[in-house]
C-alpha positions as CSV (number, residue, x, y, z in Angstrom):
1,M,-7.2,6.1,8.2
2,P,-4.8,4.1,6.0
3,K,-3.2,1.0,7.4
4,S,0.2,-0.4,6.5
5,L,0.1,-3.9,5.1
6,I,3.5,-5.7,5.3
7,A,3.7,-8.8,3.2
8,V,6.5,-11.3,4.0
9,P,7.0,-15.1,3.4
10,N,4.9,-17.3,5.7
11,H,7.8,-18.4,7.8
12,L,8.7,-14.8,8.7
13,T,5.3,-13.5,9.8
14,E,5.7,-14.1,13.5
15,Q,9.3,-12.8,13.4
16,L,8.2,-9.6,11.7
17,A,5.4,-9.1,14.2
18,S,7.9,-9.5,17.1
19,D,10.4,-7.1,15.5
20,F,7.6,-4.5,14.8
21,L,6.5,-4.6,18.5
22,T,10.1,-4.2,19.6
23,L,10.4,-1.1,17.5
24,Y,6.9,0.2,18.3
25,P,5.9,-1.3,21.7
26,G,2.6,0.5,21.8
27,A,1.5,-0.5,18.3
28,N,-1.8,-2.3,17.7
29,I,-1.0,-4.9,14.9
30,L,-3.0,-7.7,13.3
31,V,-0.9,-10.7,12.5
32,A,-2.3,-13.2,9.9
33,T,-2.1,-16.9,10.6
34,K,-2.7,-19.9,8.2
35,K,-6.2,-20.2,9.5
36,D,-7.0,-16.7,8.5
37,F,-6.5,-17.6,4.8
38,E,-8.6,-20.7,4.8
39,T,-11.6,-20.4,2.6
40,K,-14.1,-20.2,5.4
41,N,-12.2,-17.5,7.3
42,R,-11.0,-15.1,4.6
43,K,-14.0,-12.8,4.6
44,R,-13.9,-12.4,8.3
45,F,-10.2,-11.7,8.3
46,C,-10.6,-9.0,5.6
47,A,-13.4,-7.5,7.5
48,R,-11.2,-7.3,10.6
49,I,-8.6,-5.5,8.5
50,A,-11.1,-3.0,7.1
51,T,-12.9,-2.2,10.4
52,G,-10.2,-2.6,13.0
53,K,-8.1,0.2,14.3
54,Y,-4.7,-1.4,13.6
55,D,-1.4,0.5,13.1
56,A,-0.2,-2.3,10.8
57,V,-1.3,-5.6,9.3
58,C,1.4,-8.3,9.0
59,K,1.1,-11.1,6.4
């Protein structure tokens, strides 16, 4: 199943996630943090995107 990836500037990531959950309260979303894009964590984060059952991914 395709997932929506929403890319926004870093300072708006949490605000977008909050707004998304306001509009879609039952949604299962994955919100990226700065730690997710550190070299040691990138592969695991991408694997979570690929294998998780998320309605949207916010970064």
